[in-house]
N, C-alpha and C positions, 0 to 999 in steps of 0.2 A: 797585677797579675789579672784582675778582672777585666780590665780595659784590653789587655792582650787576648783574653778568649774572646771578647766581642770582636776583636778585630780579626782574629782567627776564623772564628764563625761566619763573618762578613765574607772573608777569601774564601772559603770552602764552598758558601753557597754560589759564588760566581764562578766556581768551576765544578759543576756538579758530578760530569763524568769522572774526574779526579777523585773526589770524595766518596762516589759509589763504589769505586774499584778498591780504594783503600779500605774503607769500611767492611767490605764484603771479605776481603782478603783477610783482615783481622778478626772478623766473625767466624770464618771457617775453621782458623787457627784456635781460636779461643772455645769456640762450641766443641769442636774434637776434643780438646784438652779438658775442658769441663765434664764432657758426658764420660769420658775414661776415668778421670779422677773420682768421679761418684761410684764408679765400680770399685776402684782400689780403696776407696774410704769404706764403703759399705762391706767389702770382704776382709781387706787386710787391716784397716786403722781403726775401724769402729769398735767399743769395748763390747764384750759379751753382755748379751741382755739378762745377766743373773746377777743376783745381790754379790757385791765383792767378787765381780769375775776374774779379776787378776789373781786371786788366791786358788783357783780352780785348776786342776791337773788331770790329765789322762795318764793313766799308767798302762803300758804296754807289756807284754812277754815277748821274748826274743829266744829262738832255738837257733843258737849261732852256728851249730855244728850242721844244721840242716839248712841254713841261709833263710830263715822265716824271721821276718822282723816285728810282725804284728799279730802274735800269738794271743787268742783268748784265754780267759782264765777258767779253771774248774771252780765248782763250788768249794771243795776245801781250799785251793789255792787263794780264792777271794776272802774266805775266813781268816787264812794266815796273814794275808795283806792287812787286812782290817785290824786284827788283834796286836800285830808286831809292828804297826806304825803310829800308834797312838802318841808317841812323843812329838810327830811332827805334823800329822793330819788330825782334823777335828772328826772328820768321819770319811769312810769310804764307800762308795755306792756301787752296784753292777747293773747294768742292763744288757738284753739280748736283742738280737735282730728280730724286726718284726715280721710276723707271718700273716696270712689270709686265714679269716674264721667267719663262719655265717652268724648273724645274732638275729634274734627274733624274741617274741614275747607274746603270750596270749594268742596264739594262731596267726600271728602278723606275718605278711610275707618276709622271707629272711634277707638279709643284705649282707654281702660280703665285706667285711672291714679289716682294717689292719690293727693288729694286736700285737702288743710288745709286752714281755715280762720284765719285771723290775725288782730288786731288793726293797724292802719296806721303807728305806731311808733315802730313796733316790731324790723326792722333791724337796727333803728337807735340806739335803746336800746342796742343790742347786738353788734352791731359795725361791721356789716356784709358789704361785699362788693359787689356792683352791677357792673358788668363788661361790660354790654351792656344795654344802655336804662338808666331808671331812678329807683328811691326808689319810694315807696308809698309818696304820700302827702296827707296832711289833707283833701282836697277836694275828695280824691277818696274815704272817708268813709261817705259823704254826705247821709243821709238817703233818700230811694226812696220818691219820692213826691205822696202826697194823694190826692184824688179826691176833698176834702174840709176838713173843720175841723172836728173833731170826732164827735162833736154832731150833723152836718149836715146829717148823715147817709150816706148810699150808693148814689151811683151818680143816676140822674134821667134816664130813658129810652131815649136812643139816645144821651146821652151826652157821649163824647168820654173821656175814661182814660187817664190821664197824661202818656206821653211816660215814659217808664222805664230807667233808668239809666243803663248803661252796667256795668257789674262786671269787677273791674281792677285786674289784676293778674301780678304776677311776677313769672316766672318759673325758674326751676332748671337748672343748667349747663348740667345735664344728658339728659333732656327731650329736651333742646334746640338742642344738638347735634343729638339725635336719631330721633326727629319727624321732626325738621326744617334744619337738616343738618349744624347747626351752622351757619345761615344766619343772618346777622346783621339787615336786613330788617324786621325780625320777630317784632321789636318794633312797637307798635301802630297796630299791624295786629290784626284783629277781628276773633274770633273762636267760635264755639259751645261748651260750657262747660256745662255738665250736662243738664239742661232743660232751659238754656238760653243763651245769648251772653255774650262774656268775650272780653276785650281787654288786651293783652300783652304790657306791659310798660318796662319791665327790665328783665334781666338774672342774676341770682346770681352766685357767684364765685362757682368753681367746688369743693371746699372743704368746703363749708357750710353745717353744719348740726345743728340740735336742740338736745341737751343733756339734756334729762329729766329721771327722775326715771321711770324705766318699769311700775311701778304701776299706773302712770298717763295716761297710753295707748297713748302716744304722739309719732307720727312717726317722727323718728329722719330725714329722707330725703325726704319729700313729693315732687311731681313732679311739683307742683304748689301751690302758696299761693295766696289767694284771700284777697282784703280790705274788712273787715267786714262793712257794711253799717248799722249803729245802731241809731236808734231813742231813746235816752235815756229817753225821756219824756214818751214814751207810752211802754217801754219794761217792761216786767214783772220781778219783782224782785225775784220770786220764780222759773224761769226758768234758771237752772245754765248750762254753757258750757264753761268757761273761764279759763284756767290756766294762773297764773301771774308770770312775771319775771319782776324784779325792779334793778336798778342801782344806788347803794349808791353814794350820794355826796362824794366828796374826803374827806371832814371834816367830815363826820358822821360815826357813828359805828352801828353795828347790833343790839346792846343793844338798842341804842337810837330808831332804826327803829321799834322794838319790843314794846317799850314803846309808840311809837305813834299808832301803830296798836292796841294796848290794848285800849286806849282810844276811837279809831274809833268803835271796836267791842263793848265797853261798851254802847257808843251813839246808836248804832244800836239796842242793846238788849232794851234800853229804848224806842227808837221810834216804835219798831215792836214786838209786843207780842209773835209772833211766833219764832222770834230770841231769846227771853228768854226761851221759853219752850223747844226750840232745844238745848239751851246752845252753841249759836254761838259765836267763838273765831276766832282770825287769829293769824297765826305765821309765822314768817319770817325766812328763813334758808339760809346759804351760799349756792349758787349754786352747788358748787363744794361737799360740805358734803352730800347735799341732793341726788346727783347723785349716791354716793357710798352707801350709808346708808345701803341699802338692800343686797349689794353683799360684803360687808367688813367683815363680819363674816367668810364668806366661804373662801374668798382670804386670809385672815390672817391664817386660819386653814390649807390650802394648804401650804402657805409659810412655816409655823412651821413645817409641815410635811416634807418638803424637806430641811428644815434645819436639822432636825434630821437624815436624810439619808446622809446629807454632814458630820455631826459629825460622824456617823458610818464609813463613808468612810476613814475620817481622822484616826479613831481609828484603822482601819484595816491595813493602810499604816503605823501607828506608831508601830504596833504590827510587821509588817515586817521588819522595821528599827531597832528595838529593836533586833529582831532575827538575823539581818544582823550585828548589831554592836556586839552582843554577840560572834558571829562567827568570828568577827575580833578583839576581845578584846586582844589577844597577839600582833598583828600588832600594835594596838593603844598603849599598854603597851611599846613597843620597841620605838615607836615615842615618848612617854613621858620620857623613860629612857636616851634619846640621847639628851635631852634638850626641846622638845615640851612643851610649856605650856598648861593649861587648856582651855584658849580662843583659842589658835590654833586648839586645838582637838574639840571644840564645833563649831568652825567656818567651819572646814572640814565636820562635820556631817550635819551642817545647808546647806551646798552648796549642798549636795546630795537631801536633802528634797527639795530644792528649786528648783532644776533641774526637779525632779518627779512633783512637783507641777506646774511648767512652762509647762512640756509637757502634764500635766492633763487639764491645763487651756486652751492652744492652742485646745485640742482635744475637751474639753468640750464646747467651743464656737460653734464648729461645729455641735456637737450633739444637743446644745440648739437651734441653726436654724433650726434644722430638726424637734426638740420638739415644736417649736413654731407652725408649719404647721399643726401638729398632734393637737395642743392646740386649732388653729383656726377652724379646723374641727370639733371637739368635743364640743366646747363651746357654751352655750346657746346663741341664735341669739338675745335676749335681753340683753345680758351683754354689759353696756356701752362701746364704743370706741374697739370694739371686733378687728375690721380691723386695728386699729393703732397699734397693738402689733408688734415689731420688735426689732432686736438688734440696737438701736441707741447709740450714745455716752456715754450717761449715763448708760444704761444697760452694755455697754462694759467696763465702768470703773469700774462698779459693779463685772463684771466677773474677771477683772485683781485683784482687791482688795480682792476679795474672794480667788483668788488663792494665794495671798501674805499671807493672813491671814492662810490659810490652810498649807503652807509651814511651818509656825511657829508651828501650831498646832501639824502637823505630827513628825516635826524634834527635837523641843525643849526637850521633855522628853527623846528621844533616845540619844540626844547629852548631855545633862546634865549627864544622867547615865553612858555613855561611858566615859566622861572626869572624873569621880569619881572613875574608877577601881583603886584598889590596885596593884601598878605596881609589887611588889615583889610577891604577891600572885599568880598572873597572871602567871609570869615568872616560879614560882617554879612549877606550874601545869604541869604534864607530856605532855600533849598534847594541854593544854589550851581550848580545843572545849568544854568538859562537864562543866569546871568551867565557862566559859562565859555563856553557856546556862542556867546554874543554876542560875547564877546572876541576871537573868531579870524575873525568873519564877513567882514570886508575883506580879510584875508589869504587866506582860502580862495577868495574870489572872484577876487582876482588870479591865484591858482594856476589855476583854472580857465579864465580868460581866455587864460593862457599855454599851457595845454594845447590849447585849441580853435585858437588860433594856428599852433602847431607841426603839429598834425594837418591843419589847412587848408594849409600849405607842403607837406606830403607828399601830399596828396591832388591838390593841383594839379600836382606833379610827375610823380605817378601817370597822373594826367588826360592831360598833355602826352604821355607815353610811350605810353599806349592810343591816343591820336589818331595817333600816328606809326606804330603797328602798322596801324592801321586804312587808313591813306594807303598803307602798304607792301603790303597785301593787296590794293588795288586798283590797283597799278602794272601796267601791261601790259608784261610782260618780253619781248615779241617773239616769243614762242612759247607753246605751250600744254603744259604738262607733264603734264596729266592723260592716264591710260591709255597710258603710256609707260614700257618697262622698258628699263635700258640695262645694258652689260656690256663688259669690255675684253677685246678678242682681236686680236691681231695675226696676219697671215699668216706662217708661220714658215720658208717656202721663201727662201733667197738669190736665186733667180730671178726677175726682174720678171715675166717671163710668167705663171710659176706663181702669184705673189701675185695677180696680176690675175684669173687663173681661181678661185682660192680665194675672192676677194671676190664674184665674180660668182655662183658656185655657192652660197655661204652665203647671198646675198641671196635667190636663188630658193628654196631650201629653207627658209629662215625665212618668206618671203612666203606660202608654200603650206601653213603650219601653221594649223589652223582658228584663227578669231579673230584672226589677225593681219592689219591694214590694211596697212601699209606698213612698209618696214625701210630704213635706211641706217647711215652711219656717219660720224664726224668726228673731228679733233683740232684744239682741243679741243670739247667740250660746253660751252654756256653754264653758267656758275657752277660748274663742276666744280674750279674752282682753279687749273687750269693757265694760263699765259699764253704765247701766240705773238704776237709782233707784228712788224711791217716799216714801213718808210718808204715813203711814197707822195707823188705829186705830180701836177700837171699839166704841160702844156708850159712854163708860166714856171719851173719848177723846173729846167730845163735851163740857164737863163742866170742863174737865182738859187737857189743851193741851200737858202737860208733858207726857201723856200716849200715844203720838205718837210714833211709832217707825219708823226705815227707813229700807227699804227691797229692793233687788234686782227686778227689772221689766224687764219683757219679753213681747214682741208683737210678737203674734204667730198666724200663719194660722191655718185652720181646719186641723187635721191628724199630729199635731206636736208632741203629746205625744206618738202616736202609732208609728210614725217614729223614734222616739228616744228611743223607748221602755222604757219610763218611766212610771212605775206602776202607775195606776190610784187606790187609794184606796177608795175613795168613790165617788158618783156622777157619773158625765160624763165630757168628754172634750167638746172643742167647736166644733158646727157643721157649714154647710155652711149657715145656716139660722141665726145662731150667728153672723156670720161674715158679713152678709149683713145688715148693720144699717142703716136704713131710719132714716135721723135726723128729718124729718119732722113728724114722728108717735111718737117720743120722747119714742122710746122702752127701755125696763128696762136694765139698764146697768149690765153686768155680769163680773165675775173674777173666775178665777181658782186659788187656794191657794194650797200651799206645805203643807206637815206635819208639819213642823216647825210653820207656821202662825195658823195653827189648833189648836196645843199644847199650844200656847200662848194665843189666843183668844177665843178658846171654849174647854178649858180641859174638857176630859170624856164627851164630847158631839159629835153629828154627826152635823158638820158645814154646810152641804147641806140644802139650804133654807134659811139660816141666812145672814145677811149684814155685810159689814166691811165698813169704810170710807177710801177712798185713794185719795191722790190729785196727779192725773198723766197728766192730759190734761185740767185743769181749774184752776182759781186762789185759789179757795179754795176747801177743801175735798170734795166729792160726796159717795153718797151711792152705792153700787156694792153687787149685788146679788152673793151669792157664789153657783156656780152649780158643783163644782168638787173639790176633794182634790187628790193630787197627790204626789209620792216620791219627797224629796228633791234634787234638783240638785247642786251639787259642781260646782260653777262658777269662784270665783277669784283664788281658789288654790286647788289642791287635798289635801293638807296637812291639811286643817281645813274646817269644815262645811260651814263657813261663814255666811252673813246674809240670812233671810228667803227670799222667793220668791212668786212674784205675777204675775199672766199671764192674759194678755188682749187680746182680739181679734184684728186683725189687722183693721177690719173694724171700729172699735171704733175710730181710728186715721186717718181715710179718705182712707185707704187701700193704701198699697205701702210702710208703715213704716218696715214691715217684709222683709227684703231683703237678708237675708243670708239663702240660700235654703239647706236643706238637703234631700239627696235620700238614701234610703235602698234598698240594692240589695241582690241577692240570691249569688252571687259570688264576684270577685275582682271590688270594686266599680269602680276603675278608668277606666275599660273597657268600660262603658257606656259613658264616656265624649263626645266622638265624636256625639253620638246621641242625647246627651243632648243639645250641641252646635247648632246640627242641628234644634232641637225643638225650640230654643230660637229665631235663626234666620228666621225660618219659619213664627214667629208671628211678628218679629221686625228686618227688616234687617240690621237696624243699632246699634242693641243690642249687646254688647261684655260682656260675663261672665267673671268675675275677680275671681282671689284667689281661683281657684279648687284646692281641696285638700281633701284628706280623713279626716273623723272625728278623726281618730286615731293620726292625727298630732297635734292636739290641745292638746290632752292628753300627747303626748311625749313633747310637748313645755312645758307644766305644769311641767312634772318631769325633764326636762334637767337640771335645776340647781344642782338640789338633784344629780342626775346621775353623772353630770360632776364633783361635787367635790368628790363623791363616788369613782369614778374611778380612780382620780389622787391619792387620799388618799391611795386607795387600791394598787395601782401599785407601789407606793413608800413605802407601808408597805411589799409589797412581795420582792422588791429590798433589804430592810433593813435585811428582815429575811434571805435572800440569803446569803448577807454581814457577819450576825452573825454567820451563820452556817459555813461559809469560815473562819472565825476568830476564832471559836471554834475549827474547824479541825485544824487549825495552830498551836493552842496552845497545843492540844492533840498530835499532829505529833512531836512536839518539846520536849513534856514530854517524850514520847516514846523515842526518840533520847537520852535525857539526862538520863534516867533510863535504857538504854539497859543493862549495867552490872548488876544492880539490878534485873532486869526481870530474866536475864541469871542465876545468883545466886538463884533465887526462883526456877527456872525450875531444876537446878542441885540437890537442897535439896528435889525434890519431889512435888513442886507445880503443880496442874492442869492447864492447859492451858485455861479451863474455868475459874479459879480463876483470872488469868491474864486478861481475856477478860472482866470479871466483876470489876476488878480494874480501868481499863481504861475508862470503861462506866461510872463508878460511879464517877470517877473524871469529866467528862463531865456532868453529871446531878447534881453535886455538884455545878458547876459554873453556869450551866444554871439555877438552882433552886433560887440561890443567886439573878442572875439578874431578874427573874419572879417576885420574892418579891419585889425587889425595883422597878421594872416597874410597878407592881400592885398599889402600894402606889404612885408612880408618876402619873399614869394615872387616879386615883381616884381624883387628884387635877387638872390635865391638861385638863381632858375632860370636865370640867365644862363649859369651854370658848365654847364648841360646841353645848351647850343646844338649841340655837335658830336653829340649823341646824337639829335637831333629829326630826323625826315623829313617834309617838307612842312607844318610847323606852326611858328611862331613862339613864343618865351618868353613873349609876354604875349597869346596866343590868347583873344580875348573870348569864344569858345564854352566854353572850358575854364573859366575864371574864372567866368562866369555859371552852368555847370552845377554847379560845386563849391559855389557860394554857396547854389544853391537847396538842394542836398542837404543842406549843413550846417543850414539852416533848418528843412528837415524832421527832421533828427536832433535839433536843439535842442527842436522841438515835441515828438517823441516820446519824448525824456528828461525831459520837464518834465510830461508827462501824468498819470504815476502819483503823484508828490508833490501835484501840483495836486487830482487826484480825492481823494486822501487829506485834503487840507486841506479841500476843500469839503464832505466826509462828517462834517468834525468835530460832536460833539455839544456844543453850547455851554456845558450845565451842567456836563458831565464836564470838559471842557476847563478851566474856571475852577476848579472844585473840585481837580483835579489839580495845578493851577498854584499 
């Protein structure tokens, strides 16, 4: 075999053009395959970075009657899950979505950081490492002391309130290095965090992150974690905030855990009527499976696309090797005639394909490394473990194995065909060239048909994805993101009146900045990833609680709809008077609903002046007067309308709940950012705005996963088409070579050169037509797996199929023209003399 490899290396060195084309073709296929596999491995296959990660589970709530599949848990529900699942879980921990809060110490300049709350056992459940200080302990979660028993009422005048316990915090390695210079003395240091004091007790390892599905809106690397001080006896069962992570016992199974939770959910439905009417259920999912559920279809589709590209590359190289073997048919026949057996001939041909594949693999790994950097820059930011993508030993092994398989795919058919040549027939031929070329014609045509079919399927997939992106870009989200800048800034005062004054003054200051059209704030803003929801219903829900529905809830300041340019369909929006709620006068409660709520609650009626029930800030639902109807805003996704929306004034929640500001300008919104910062610090020198970004950034983030998948499949589709066109060109060029004498004879007997042109182009169209038919039938079956990725377009979209067919016909004509013109320009006498 070593001698065969040396002989093959000399042969490839004598034909550098063939060698370069074959190696580069394989490199493109293997490089693309390796780059995408690195993503698949990091996201789908790599084990979780936790101790015994296979035993970790995520517990979700479901409100089946309201079509909610990822309901968070209240504190009492979390306690119930933890206490009643000890037979299957070692422990259950809870964590909440992160929020922004300023941190400072000793009059230092404050910094806005991401802070998440957790139960004290979170890091123990995950097996996280604390490298400085200590982990949370149970005492860190002791509830804040009360002035007296609940029935005793508020403390008497002059009676001092009991001192508040400090918040206990564990900080990230990044914050420790950035803010505290890596000083170990940070342990037990007191800092101002948000509107209170916090004590830092530990520092997490630098590699710690929380891996949660993007839909849960859990920040993967908060700057600080605080221990939740929960009084389970007084906590409201209907105020939800916790996402639960559980660790299975070594001898327990996920099915047993699910059975345990089913019994607990049934018990809750028996005890609480609202749980029955909402259809409360719990379900447990392996953490790894839950993490990748939403991204798996897209990644597998892209992996399938790149596998097609590799197959087309193999087909192209196989065609090159068939042509090369046909040209060497006389040489191989002589080898066979002097005693070479069939296995020796096969081995010699396979050695050549192995060298080509080895060179392509080495170059492909380099291309994959560059491709990974591109993928990381293009990938959606909420793609799990995007920063963990690299060429590790597993990916490297995959690349080498792919190269080995490629060498067999490329070389086995040419080798078998060359080894079966009729020695006497080849030796009897005058030159051996035309006979050798003719011997592989049918096989090369079959390979080209396969290439065209594979690339047709790829382009159909790309076309469907592009059509989805086009549909998505024309979706009306219910607001206008252009010329709007957003930032996060909550009023820091603990006094409600001071928070209201801060918000009013800030609105006025920003509104007076040149170029500002309007300003307001909300929590959340559309597409920002946050989720606030509430149940609502009409009068029928008083007697039948199954009539309650779940809606997205928005807390807004006056001017919100005008700033977002959300059309007001009926009635009006909130005014400053509406927002100034005096709790002593028991003012009527007001709500603005969207057109989806209006269509459900008041079909064919004017909702303004009517009432709906909603539970947003009280244990039971309250009546709210409808003062306006606005167009529906898409919040969770641009691809689907999502749940209906309810809008409440910020003042109803005590002012300061609406902290994500939106400023509409006449020009580039980012140009007013310095003036906005100055307006904020003029009101509060220690206030620091965070997450300053244009509103368009939220829209781009919502479209990023679809654009990412579309871009990759389209790129691979274009590469596949180019390869197929090259393969078609190569076959037609070979046909012209092998039919040179025939073409010369046709011209001698009076054939027009235009007929020769039509002959060769017709051959190209015949091969392409066969590939298109096979590809169309394959695409109808294969694209069904992409159904979940498409928006507003079916898998058998006639426009896409027709467009790609026309494109392929044009490509076939273009690939056929050069060989056809060469055939039509043949000098008859020269052709006959050379033959």
